[in-house]
C-alpha positions as MATLAB code, in Angstrom:
seq = 'XXXXXXXXXXXXXXXXXXXXXXXXXXXXXXXXXXXXXXXXXXXXXXXXXXXXXXXXXXXXXXXXXXXXXXXXXXXXXXXXXXXXXXXXXXXXXXXXXXXXXXXXXXXXXXXXXXXXXXXXXXXXXXXXXXXXXXXXXXXXXXXXXXXXXXXXXXXXXXXXXXXXXXXXXXXXXXXXXXXXXXXXXXXXXXXXXXXX';
ca = [
       0.000    0.000    0.000;
       2.837    2.399    0.855;
       4.408    1.906   -2.594;
       1.168    2.890   -4.360;
       0.916    6.100   -2.303;
       4.550    6.949   -3.026;
       3.999    6.554   -6.772;
       0.729    8.515   -6.613;
       2.299   11.353   -4.636;
       5.317   11.501   -6.971;
       3.121   11.496  -10.075;
       0.820   14.160   -8.585;
       3.813   16.329   -7.680;
       5.148   16.098  -11.218;
       1.819   17.039  -12.772;
       1.009   19.779  -10.274;
       4.422   21.435  -10.185;
       4.958   24.072  -12.839;
       7.560   23.203  -15.437;
       9.985   25.939  -16.322;
      10.981   26.472  -19.917;
      13.581   28.868  -21.167;
      12.281   30.920  -24.021;
      14.968   31.776  -26.540;
      14.507   34.622  -28.942;
      15.785   33.557  -32.376;
      16.799   37.136  -33.103;
      19.045   37.394  -30.068;
      22.541   38.848  -29.811;
      23.900   36.737  -32.650;
      21.387   38.001  -35.181;
      24.214   39.682  -37.065;
      26.075   36.377  -37.163;
      23.158   34.807  -39.004;
      22.805   37.380  -41.748;
      24.844   37.005  -44.899;
      24.080   40.420  -46.329;
      27.080   42.531  -47.113;
      26.362   46.215  -47.757;
      26.636   46.811  -51.525;
      29.448   49.341  -51.126;
      31.611   46.630  -49.491;
      31.096   43.913  -52.133;
      33.986   45.086  -54.383;
      36.391   44.188  -51.564;
      35.616   40.515  -52.299;
      37.045   40.986  -55.799;
      40.527   41.755  -54.441;
      42.603   38.742  -53.375;
      43.658   38.611  -49.702;
      47.318   39.114  -50.650;
      46.394   42.423  -52.325;
      44.337   43.770  -49.415;
      45.856   46.466  -47.203;
      47.326   45.453  -43.859;
      44.996   46.799  -41.174;
      45.596   47.447  -37.501;
      44.454   49.720  -34.717;
      44.251   53.245  -36.131;
      43.343   52.132  -39.694;
      40.195   53.553  -41.319;
      38.154   52.978  -44.435;
      35.925   50.568  -46.315;
      38.221   47.603  -45.682;
      37.878   48.194  -41.933;
      34.086   48.234  -42.358;
      34.313   44.891  -44.185;
      36.380   43.462  -41.314;
      33.824   44.768  -38.799;
      30.870   43.304  -40.719;
      32.658   39.953  -40.985;
      33.475   40.005  -37.273;
      29.805   40.612  -36.481;
      28.734   37.792  -38.807;
      31.203   35.533  -37.012;
      29.743   36.355  -33.597;
      32.355   38.921  -32.535;
      30.276   42.032  -31.902;
      31.819   45.328  -32.857;
      30.501   48.628  -34.145;
      30.633   49.023  -37.931;
      32.034   52.535  -38.272;
      35.144   52.080  -40.435;
      37.444   52.966  -37.526;
      39.822   50.242  -36.304;
      39.640   51.049  -32.606;
      40.233   49.123  -29.394;
      37.000   47.074  -29.674;
      37.731   46.045  -33.267;
      41.306   45.169  -32.223;
      40.002   42.982  -29.382;
      37.509   41.203  -31.666;
      40.104   40.705  -34.437;
      42.376   39.032  -31.876;
      39.535   36.730  -30.779;
      38.716   35.937  -34.429;
      42.389   35.165  -35.083;
      42.571   32.923  -32.029;
      39.424   31.033  -33.111;
      41.015   30.385  -36.515;
      44.411   29.265  -35.175;
      46.195   32.426  -36.278;
      48.656   34.590  -34.371;
      46.369   36.806  -32.248;
      48.258   40.030  -32.940;
      45.332   42.246  -33.978;
      46.870   42.855  -37.394;
      44.725   41.987  -40.404;
      47.302   40.662  -42.858;
      47.091   38.039  -45.610;
      46.270   35.094  -43.299;
      43.570   37.015  -41.430;
      42.128   38.361  -44.691;
      42.006   34.788  -46.040;
      40.233   33.556  -42.893;
      37.779   36.470  -43.099;
      37.002   35.800  -46.757;
      36.463   32.117  -45.949;
      34.263   33.033  -42.981;
      32.197   35.357  -45.142;
      31.798   32.682  -47.813;
      30.758   30.091  -45.198;
      28.117   32.427  -43.794;
      26.926   33.248  -47.283;
      27.059   29.655  -48.574;
      26.425   27.022  -45.931;
      26.650   23.225  -46.121;
      22.886   23.134  -45.633;
      22.415   25.300  -48.722;
      24.750   23.013  -50.704;
      22.728   19.968  -49.635;
      19.519   21.734  -50.670;
      21.030   22.416  -54.112;
      22.069   18.747  -54.448;
      18.653   17.449  -53.363;
      16.927   19.705  -55.870;
      19.339   18.949  -58.710;
      19.462   15.167  -58.260;
      15.757   14.875  -57.325;
      15.965   11.442  -55.686;
      14.135   10.937  -52.381;
      16.327    7.926  -51.560;
      19.561    9.937  -51.430;
      21.098   11.180  -48.185;
      23.922   13.741  -48.362;
      26.803   14.413  -46.011;
      29.840   16.692  -45.992;
      32.980   17.247  -43.960;
      31.988   20.927  -43.825;
      35.127   22.157  -45.563;
      34.554   24.966  -48.041;
      36.828   24.302  -51.039;
      37.936   26.667  -53.777;
      38.658   25.632  -57.353;
      41.361   27.058  -59.639;
      38.906   29.712  -60.883;
      38.253   30.921  -57.338;
      34.727   29.436  -57.176;
      33.780   27.952  -53.816;
      32.090   24.588  -53.316;
      31.380   21.850  -50.802;
      32.176   18.227  -51.521;
      29.176   16.010  -50.700;
      28.879   12.253  -50.370;
      25.586   10.806  -51.646;
      24.265    7.628  -50.040;
      21.215    5.525  -50.812;
      18.985    5.130  -47.755;
      17.736    1.793  -49.152;
      21.300    0.464  -49.382;
      22.077    1.715  -45.857;
      18.924    0.043  -44.534;
      20.060   -3.152  -46.282;
      23.296   -3.150  -44.297;
      25.658   -1.545  -46.817;
      27.545    1.730  -46.774;
      25.037    3.152  -49.209;
      27.615    5.320  -50.978;
      26.542    5.937  -54.557;
      28.602    8.973  -55.517;
      30.394   12.199  -54.701;
      29.412   15.670  -55.854;
      30.916   19.141  -55.738;
      28.179   21.678  -55.102;
      28.998   25.263  -56.014;
      27.688   28.472  -54.527;
      25.780   29.252  -57.740;
      23.874   25.940  -57.426;
      25.889   23.880  -59.933;
      26.190   20.214  -58.916;
      29.103   18.384  -60.528;
      29.912   14.669  -60.141;
      33.242   14.323  -58.410;
      35.578   11.947  -56.565;
      36.162   11.585  -52.818;
      38.332   14.315  -51.268;
];
């Protein structure tokens, strides 16, 4: 009899006690990290290779600094976009550099420019978007796609993800299911490829 009461009391307590849920606003602090929009006046910067970009550091000003600030914000490193490379931008550049395994010196040189361009491209062209392009292009409900998440660049400078296509039926049958490899480009082109 005591066991029944214990179960009843426990069950009643669970039902009667209010459950707390944490409500998360999808447009929270990292909203800027989720947007891939680059102001039109900054887009020409993408046409200049990292090795031809100016070296930036605290005290620098201009459109390139604005690009760095926008990219920092998109990467989750909040800073004001004002075109002035001040103490806050310096601090966030150092954190960005550290995250990407670079020397955290606060100087935006070739390696930091390259990481920023890659970061911008990843925000603008995600693995999920590449998979969506592949699903639409290959139009086969049995295919499952996966990627190592590495954004590649071909000899023409076009970026792509390498995807592995697997047949769900073959996987369910006990096999690996691998039926092919595809390079999926930012413009939506899907090209049969080899494993990378």
